[in-house]
DSSP file (Angstrom, degrees, kcal/mol; ACC not computed):
  #  RESIDUE AA STRUCTURE BP1 BP2  ACC     N-H-->O    O-->H-N    N-H-->O    O-->H-N    TCO  KAPPA ALPHA  PHI   PSI    X-CA   Y-CA   Z-CA
    1    1 A X              0   0    0      0, 0.0     2,-0.5     0, 0.0    34,-0.2   0.000 360.0 360.0 360.0 152.4  121.4   93.6  185.4
    2    2 A X  E     -A   34   0A   0     32,-2.4    32,-2.9    42,-0.1     2,-0.4  -0.891 360.0-135.0-102.4 129.1  125.0   94.5  186.1
    3    3 A X  E     -A   33   0A   0     -2,-0.5     2,-1.0    30,-0.2    30,-0.2  -0.668  11.5-134.9 -82.6 132.6  127.0   96.2  183.4
    4    4 A X        -     0   0    0     28,-2.9    27,-3.3    -2,-0.4    28,-0.2  -0.788  24.2-179.4 -90.0 102.4  130.5   94.9  182.8
    5    5 A X        -     0   0    0     -2,-1.0     2,-0.3     1,-0.2    -1,-0.2   0.877  64.9 -10.7 -71.1 -41.0  132.5   98.1  182.4
    6    6 A X        -     0   0    0     24,-0.1     2,-0.5    23,-0.1    -1,-0.2  -0.980  59.3-126.9-155.2 161.8  135.9   96.4  181.8
    7    7 A X        -     0   0    0     -2,-0.3    23,-0.1    -3,-0.1    -3,-0.0  -0.976  35.6-120.4-116.4 121.2  137.5   93.0  181.9
    8    8 A X        -     0   0    0     -2,-0.5     5,-0.1     1,-0.1     8,-0.0  -0.216   8.2-136.6 -62.1 147.6  140.7   92.8  184.0
    9    9 A X        +     0   0    0      3,-0.0     2,-0.3     7,-0.0    -1,-0.1   0.447  62.6 127.1 -84.0  -1.1  143.8   91.7  182.3
   10   10 A X    >   -     0   0    0      1,-0.2     3,-1.5     2,-0.1     6,-0.3  -0.431  52.8-151.6 -63.6 117.8  144.8   89.4  185.2
   11   11 A X  T 3  S+     0   0    0     -2,-0.3    -1,-0.2     1,-0.3    -2,-0.0   0.695  91.9  56.7 -66.6 -19.8  145.5   86.0  183.7
   12   12 A X  T 3  S+     0   0    0      4,-0.1    -1,-0.3     5,-0.0    -2,-0.1   0.442  81.4 112.4 -92.4  -0.2  144.5   84.2  186.9
   13   13 A X  S <> S-     0   0    0     -3,-1.5     4,-2.3     1,-0.1     5,-0.2  -0.346  77.7-118.9 -73.0 156.2  141.1   85.7  187.2
   14   14 A X  H  > S+     0   0    0      1,-0.2     4,-2.3     2,-0.2     5,-0.2   0.880 115.4  51.3 -60.2 -39.1  138.0   83.5  186.7
   15   15 A X  H  > S+     0   0    0      2,-0.2     4,-3.1     1,-0.2    13,-0.3   0.917 109.1  49.7 -66.8 -42.8  136.9   85.5  183.7
   16   16 A X  H  > S+     0   0    0     -6,-0.3     4,-1.9     2,-0.2    -2,-0.2   0.904 111.9  48.8 -63.0 -40.6  140.3   85.2  182.0
   17   17 A X  H  X S+     0   0    0     -4,-2.3     4,-0.8     2,-0.2    -1,-0.2   0.912 113.9  46.1 -65.5 -41.8  140.3   81.4  182.6
   18   18 A X  H >X S+     0   0    0     -4,-2.3     4,-1.3     1,-0.2     3,-1.3   0.952 111.8  51.0 -63.4 -48.6  136.8   81.1  181.2
   19   19 A X  H 3< S+     0   0    0     -4,-3.1    -1,-0.2     1,-0.3    -2,-0.2   0.828 102.0  61.4 -60.6 -32.6  137.6   83.3  178.2
   20   20 A X  H 3< S+     0   0    0     -4,-1.9    -1,-0.3     1,-0.2    -2,-0.2   0.782 116.1  32.0 -64.5 -26.1  140.7   81.2  177.4
   21   21 A X  H << S+     0   0    0     -3,-1.3    -1,-0.2    -4,-0.8    -2,-0.2   0.516  95.2 111.2-106.9  -9.4  138.5   78.2  176.9
   22   22 A X  S  < S-     0   0    0     -4,-1.3     5,-0.1    -3,-0.1     3,-0.1  -0.345  73.6-106.9 -72.2 146.2  135.3   79.8  175.5
   23   23 A X    >   -     0   0    0      1,-0.1     3,-2.5     3,-0.1     4,-0.2  -0.329  54.0 -78.0 -64.2 153.0  134.2   79.4  171.9
   24   24 A X  T 3  S+     0   0    0      1,-0.3    -1,-0.1     2,-0.2     0, 0.0  -0.304 121.5  19.4 -57.4 131.9  134.7   82.4  169.7
   25   25 A X  T 3  S+     0   0    0     -3,-0.1    -1,-0.3     3,-0.0    -2,-0.1   0.261 108.0  83.1  90.2 -10.5  132.0   84.9  170.3
   26   26 A X    <   +     0   0    0     -3,-2.5    -2,-0.2    -7,-0.1    -3,-0.1   0.296  60.7 119.9-106.9   9.1  131.1   83.5  173.7
   27   27 A X  S    S-     0   0    0     -4,-0.2     2,-0.5    -5,-0.1    -8,-0.0  -0.329  74.0-106.2 -67.4 154.1  133.8   85.3  175.7
   28   28 A X        -     0   0    0    -13,-0.3     2,-0.3     4,-0.0    -1,-0.1  -0.749  50.7-177.5 -80.9 127.0  132.9   87.6  178.5
   29   29 A X    >   -     0   0    0     -2,-0.5     3,-1.9   -23,-0.0   -25,-0.2  -0.861  35.7 -91.4-127.3 156.8  133.5   91.2  177.2
   30   30 A X  T 3  S+     0   0    0     -2,-0.3   -25,-0.2     1,-0.2     3,-0.1  -0.472 114.9  40.0 -59.1 137.7  133.3   94.7  178.4
   31   31 A X  T 3  S+     0   0    0    -27,-3.3    32,-0.5     1,-0.4    -1,-0.2   0.183  89.1 116.8 101.1 -16.1  129.8   95.9  177.5
   32   32 A X  E <   - B   0  62A   0     -3,-1.9   -28,-2.9   -28,-0.2    -1,-0.4  -0.329  58.2-133.4 -75.1 166.4  128.0   92.7  178.4
   33   33 A X  E     -AB   3  61A   0     28,-2.5    28,-2.2   -30,-0.2     2,-0.6  -0.980   3.8-137.6-123.0 136.6  125.5   92.5  181.2
   34   34 A X  E     +AB   2  60A   0    -32,-2.9   -32,-2.4    -2,-0.4    26,-0.2  -0.847  29.7 168.0 -88.3 120.6  125.3   90.0  184.0
   35   35 A X  E     +     0   0A   0     24,-3.0     7,-2.3    -2,-0.6     2,-0.3   0.719  59.1  21.1-106.0 -28.1  121.6   89.1  184.4
   36   36 A X  E     -CB  41  59A   0     23,-1.1    23,-2.7     5,-0.3     2,-0.4  -0.994  51.7-162.6-143.6 146.5  121.6   86.0  186.6
   37   37 A X  E >  S-CB  40  58A   0      3,-2.4     3,-1.9    -2,-0.3    21,-0.2  -0.984  86.8 -16.3-128.8 121.1  123.9   84.4  189.1
   38   38 A X  T 3  S-     0   0    0     19,-3.5    20,-0.1    -2,-0.4     3,-0.1   0.867 129.8 -53.2  51.0  40.9  123.1   80.7  190.0
   39   39 A X  T 3  S+     0   0    0     18,-0.5     2,-0.4     1,-0.2    -1,-0.3   0.286 113.6 115.6  84.4 -10.1  119.7   81.1  188.4
   40   40 A X  E <  S-C   37   0A   0     -3,-1.9    -3,-2.4     1,-0.0    -1,-0.2  -0.791  70.8-114.4 -96.7 133.6  118.7   84.2  190.5
   41   41 A X  E     -C   36   0A   0     -2,-0.4     2,-0.4    -5,-0.2    -5,-0.3  -0.332  30.7-147.1 -61.0 143.7  118.1   87.5  188.8
   42   42 A X        -     0   0    0     -7,-2.3     2,-0.3    -8,-0.1     5,-0.1  -0.941   6.9-151.2-120.2 139.4  120.6   90.2  189.7
   43   43 A X    >   -     0   0    0     -2,-0.4     3,-1.4     3,-0.2     5,-0.1  -0.732  31.9 -90.6-107.7 155.2  119.9   93.9  190.0
   44   44 A X  T 3  S+     0   0    0     -2,-0.3   -42,-0.1     1,-0.2    -1,-0.1  -0.406 110.8  45.5 -58.4 136.0  122.2   96.9  189.4
   45   45 A X  T 3  S+     0   0    0     -2,-0.1     2,-0.3    -3,-0.0    -1,-0.2   0.284 107.6  53.0 111.4  -9.5  123.8   97.7  192.8
   46   46 A X    <   -     0   0    0     -3,-1.4    -3,-0.2     1,-0.1    -1,-0.0  -0.958  52.9-156.1-160.1 140.3  124.8   94.3  194.0
   47   47 A X    >   -     0   0    0     -2,-0.3     3,-0.8    -5,-0.1    -1,-0.1   0.361  44.6-125.9 -95.8   3.9  126.8   91.3  192.8
   48   48 A X  T 3  S-     0   0    0      1,-0.2    -2,-0.0    -5,-0.1   -11,-0.0   0.845  70.8 -49.3  58.1  39.8  124.9   88.9  195.1
   49   49 A X  T >> S+     0   0    0      1,-0.0     3,-1.0     3,-0.0     4,-0.6   0.704  91.6 147.5  75.7  19.7  128.1   87.5  196.8
   50   50 A X  G X4  +     0   0    0     -3,-0.8     3,-0.7     1,-0.3    -2,-0.1   0.841  67.6  55.0 -56.9 -37.3  129.8   86.8  193.5
   51   51 A X  G 34 S+     0   0    0      1,-0.2    -1,-0.3     3,-0.0    -3,-0.0   0.769 104.9  52.8 -69.5 -26.4  133.2   87.5  194.9
   52   52 A X  G <4 S+     0   0    0     -3,-1.0     2,-0.2     2,-0.0    -1,-0.2   0.547  91.3  89.0 -91.0  -7.0  132.9   85.0  197.7
   53   53 A X    <<  -     0   0    0     -3,-0.7     3,-0.1    -4,-0.6    -4,-0.0  -0.630  59.0-155.4 -94.0 149.8  131.9   81.9  195.6
   54   54 A X  S    S+     0   0    0      1,-0.3     2,-0.3    -2,-0.2    -1,-0.1   0.683  85.0  22.2 -93.3 -20.4  134.3   79.5  194.1
   55   55 A X        +     0   0    0      2,-0.0     2,-0.3     0, 0.0    -1,-0.3  -0.971  70.0 167.2-148.2 130.5  132.0   78.4  191.3
   56   56 A X        -     0   0    0     -2,-0.3     2,-0.6    -3,-0.1   -19,-0.0  -0.964  32.7-132.8-139.4 156.3  129.0   80.2  189.8
   57   57 A X        -     0   0    0     -2,-0.3   -19,-3.5     2,-0.0   -18,-0.5  -0.967  32.7-164.6-107.4 119.9  126.7   79.9  186.8
   58   58 A X  E     -B   37   0A   0     -2,-0.6     2,-0.5   -21,-0.2   -21,-0.2  -0.897  13.5-146.4-114.1 131.7  126.3   83.4  185.3
   59   59 A X  E     -B   36   0A   0    -23,-2.7   -24,-3.0    -2,-0.4   -23,-1.1  -0.843  23.8-170.7 -93.3 129.0  123.7   84.5  182.8
   60   60 A X  E     -B   34   0A   0     -2,-0.5     2,-0.4   -26,-0.2   -26,-0.2  -0.894  14.0-163.7-121.9 150.3  125.0   87.1  180.3
   61   61 A X  E     -B   33   0A   0    -28,-2.2   -28,-2.5    -2,-0.3     2,-0.5  -1.000   7.5-155.1-130.1 134.4  123.4   89.4  177.7
   62   62 A X  E     -B   32   0A   0     -2,-0.4   -30,-0.1   -30,-0.2   -31,-0.0  -0.944  26.8-122.0-107.5 123.9  125.3   91.1  175.0
   63   63 A X        -     0   0    0    -32,-0.5     2,-0.2    -2,-0.5    47,-0.1  -0.294  22.3-120.1 -66.5 148.4  123.5   94.2  173.7
   64   64 A X        -     0   0    0      2,-0.0     2,-0.5     0, 0.0    -1,-0.1  -0.606  20.3-150.5 -83.8 147.2  122.5   94.5  170.1
   65   65 A X        +     0   0    0     -2,-0.2     2,-0.3     2,-0.0     0, 0.0  -0.982  30.6 142.9-120.4 130.6  123.9   97.3  168.0
   66   66 A X        -     0   0    0     -2,-0.5     2,-0.4     2,-0.0    -2,-0.0  -0.978  41.0-119.4-158.0 164.4  121.9   98.7  165.0
   67   67 A X        -     0   0    0     -2,-0.3     2,-0.3     2,-0.0    -2,-0.0  -0.890  27.1-176.2-111.8 142.4  121.1  101.9  163.2
   68   68 A X        -     0   0    0     -2,-0.4     2,-0.4     2,-0.0    36,-0.1  -0.955  17.3-143.6-133.5 154.4  117.6  103.4  162.8
   69   69 A X        -     0   0    0     -2,-0.3     2,-0.4    34,-0.1    -2,-0.0  -0.976  21.2-167.8-118.0 134.5  116.2  106.4  161.0
   70   70 A X        -     0   0    0     -2,-0.4     2,-0.9    34,-0.0    30,-0.1  -0.922  26.3-140.8-124.1 145.6  113.3  108.2  162.6
   71   71 A X        +     0   0    0     -2,-0.4    -2,-0.0     1,-0.2    32,-0.0  -0.840  34.4 171.5 -99.5  92.6  110.9  110.9  161.3
   72   72 A X    >   +     0   0    0     -2,-0.9     3,-1.9     1,-0.2    -1,-0.2   0.911   2.4 167.9 -76.5 -44.9  110.8  112.9  164.5
   73   73 A X  T 3  S-     0   0    0      1,-0.2    -1,-0.2    26,-0.0    26,-0.0  -0.471  76.5 -34.9  61.3-133.5  108.9  116.0  163.6
   74   74 A X  T 3  S+     0   0    0     -2,-0.2    -1,-0.2     2,-0.1     2,-0.2   0.212 110.6 112.2-104.7  14.8  108.1  117.8  166.9
   75   75 A X  S <  S-     0   0    0     -3,-1.9     2,-0.1     1,-0.1    23,-0.1  -0.552  72.0-108.4 -86.3 151.9  107.6  114.7  168.9
   76   76 A X        -     0   0    0     -2,-0.2    23,-2.5     1,-0.1    24,-0.2  -0.414  19.2-127.5 -72.1 154.7  109.9  113.6  171.8
   77   77 A X        -     0   0    0     21,-0.2    23,-1.8    22,-0.2    24,-0.5   0.888  30.7-141.1 -67.5 -39.1  112.2  110.6  171.2
   78   78 A X        +     0   0    0      1,-0.3    18,-4.1    20,-0.1     2,-0.4   0.700  50.6 138.8  84.5  21.1  111.0  109.0  174.4
   79   79 A X  E     -D   95   0B   0     16,-0.2     2,-0.7    14,-0.0    -1,-0.3  -0.826  44.5-154.0-103.4 138.1  114.4  107.6  175.4
   80   80 A X  E     -D   94   0B   0     14,-2.8    13,-3.3    -2,-0.4    14,-1.3  -0.945  21.6-165.1-104.9 110.4  115.8  107.6  178.9
   81   81 A X  E     -D   92   0B   0     -2,-0.7     2,-0.3    11,-0.2    11,-0.2  -0.830   7.5-176.3-103.4 133.8  119.6  107.6  178.5
   82   82 A X  E     -D   91   0B   0      9,-2.8     9,-2.9    -2,-0.4     2,-0.3  -0.900  14.1-140.3-126.3 155.0  121.9  106.8  181.4
   83   83 A X  E     -D   90   0B   0     -2,-0.3     7,-0.2     7,-0.2    -2,-0.0  -0.862  23.1-109.8-115.4 150.3  125.7  106.8  181.6
   84   84 A X    >   -     0   0    0      5,-2.4     3,-1.6    -2,-0.3    -1,-0.1  -0.244  42.9 -94.4 -71.0 167.7  128.0  104.3  183.4
   85   85 A X  T 3  S+     0   0    0      1,-0.3    -1,-0.1     2,-0.1    -2,-0.0   0.829 126.9  41.3 -56.1 -38.4  129.9  105.4  186.5
   86   86 A X  T 3  S-     0   0    0      3,-0.0    -1,-0.3     1,-0.0    -2,-0.0   0.459 110.2-123.0 -92.2   0.4  133.0  106.4  184.7
   87   87 A X  S <  S+     0   0    0     -3,-1.6    -2,-0.1     2,-0.2     3,-0.1   0.699  78.0 117.2  74.2  20.4  131.0  108.0  181.9
   88   88 A X  S    S+     0   0    0      1,-0.2     2,-0.4     2,-0.0    -1,-0.1   0.613  71.2  44.9 -94.0 -12.2  132.5  106.0  179.1
   89   89 A X        -     0   0    0     -5,-0.0    -5,-2.4     2,-0.0     2,-0.4  -0.995  60.8-161.8-137.4 133.0  129.3  104.3  178.0
   90   90 A X  E     +D   83   0B   0     -2,-0.4     2,-0.3    -7,-0.2    -7,-0.2  -0.880  19.2 176.7-106.0 144.5  125.7  105.6  177.5
   91   91 A X  E     -D   82   0B   0     -9,-2.9    -9,-2.8    -2,-0.4     2,-0.7  -0.972  36.9 -97.9-145.3 161.6  122.9  103.1  177.4
   92   92 A X  E     +D   81   0B   0     -2,-0.3    18,-3.2   -11,-0.2   -11,-0.2  -0.699  33.2 176.8 -82.9 115.5  119.1  103.1  177.1
   93   93 A X  E     +     0   0B   0    -13,-3.3     2,-0.3    -2,-0.7   -12,-0.2   0.704  68.1   1.2 -89.9 -23.4  117.6  102.9  180.6
   94   94 A X  E     -D   80   0B   0    -14,-1.3   -14,-2.8    14,-0.1     2,-0.5  -0.977  53.5-143.9-163.4 149.5  114.0  103.2  179.4
   95   95 A X  E     +D   79   0B   0     -2,-0.3   -16,-0.2   -16,-0.2     2,-0.2  -0.979  32.4 173.7-117.9 118.0  111.8  103.6  176.3
   96   96 A X      > -     0   0    0    -18,-4.1     5,-0.5    -2,-0.5     4,-0.1  -0.517  45.5 -50.9-114.8-179.2  108.8  105.7  176.9
   97   97 A X  T   5S+     0   0    0     -2,-0.2     2,-0.3     4,-0.1    -1,-0.2  -0.307  92.3  82.6 -56.5 132.4  106.0  107.2  174.7
   98   98 A X  T  >5S-     0   0    0      1,-0.1     4,-1.8   -20,-0.1   -21,-0.2  -0.965  92.9 -48.1 158.9-170.4  107.5  108.9  171.7
   99   99 A X  H  >5S+     0   0    0    -23,-2.5     4,-3.2    -2,-0.3     5,-0.4   0.868 125.7  53.4 -61.5 -42.0  109.0  108.4  168.2
  100  100 A X  H  >5S+     0   0    0    -23,-1.8     4,-2.5     1,-0.2     7,-0.3   0.935 109.8  47.2 -63.2 -46.2  111.3  105.6  169.1
  101  101 A X  H  4<S+     0   0    0    -24,-0.5    -1,-0.2    -5,-0.5    -2,-0.2   0.877 118.9  42.2 -62.1 -37.8  108.5  103.5  170.6
  102  102 A X  H  < S+     0   0    0     -4,-1.8     3,-0.3     1,-0.1    -2,-0.2   0.907 127.8  26.1 -75.7 -43.6  106.3  104.1  167.6
  103  103 A X  H  < S+     0   0    0     -4,-3.2    -3,-0.2     1,-0.2    -2,-0.2   0.627 129.5  34.2-102.4 -15.5  108.8  103.7  164.8
  104  104 A X    ><  +     0   0    0     -4,-2.5     3,-2.1    -5,-0.4    -1,-0.2  -0.509  58.2 165.5-138.6  68.0  111.4  101.4  166.2
  105  105 A X  T 3  S+     0   0    0     -3,-0.3    -1,-0.1     1,-0.3    -4,-0.1   0.646  71.4  72.2 -64.0 -13.0  109.8   98.9  168.5
  106  106 A X  T 3  S+     0   0    0     -6,-0.1     2,-0.5    -3,-0.1    -1,-0.3   0.655  74.2  99.5 -74.5 -14.2  112.9   96.7  168.5
  107  107 A X    <   +     0   0    0     -3,-2.1     2,-0.3    -7,-0.3    -3,-0.1  -0.623  53.2 166.9 -76.1 123.8  114.7   99.4  170.6
  108  108 A X        -     0   0    0     -2,-0.5   -16,-0.2     1,-0.1   -14,-0.1  -0.887  40.9 -80.7-133.3 162.1  114.7   98.2  174.2
  109  109 A X              0   0    0     -2,-0.3   -16,-0.2     1,-0.2    -1,-0.1  -0.269 360.0 360.0 -60.3 150.5  116.5   99.1  177.4
  110  110 A X              0   0    0    -18,-3.2    -1,-0.2   -47,-0.1   -47,-0.1   0.378 360.0 360.0 130.0 360.0  120.0   97.8  177.9
């Protein structure tokens, strides 16, 4: 998936035009992830020709935010944390064996 770091303020952009008509809560926002373009899964590292198309169907995922309490003891958390290119956002890249996987199975990468 591609992480949306920011949404440009340009009123003529495709995202701005979509957001102007989108129902509340369905706008494209910074922090969302693009998961599919025209039905094809998209991986970090490439937009799959997104810039050259005049019309696309984009699949988006908005990460969930929640708080959890863990009884860690001397066990590892088991989280692989990654930062975005400009370093403003940290996200879970992987959940491995450890306290989080055992006590908070709802925590997933993304």
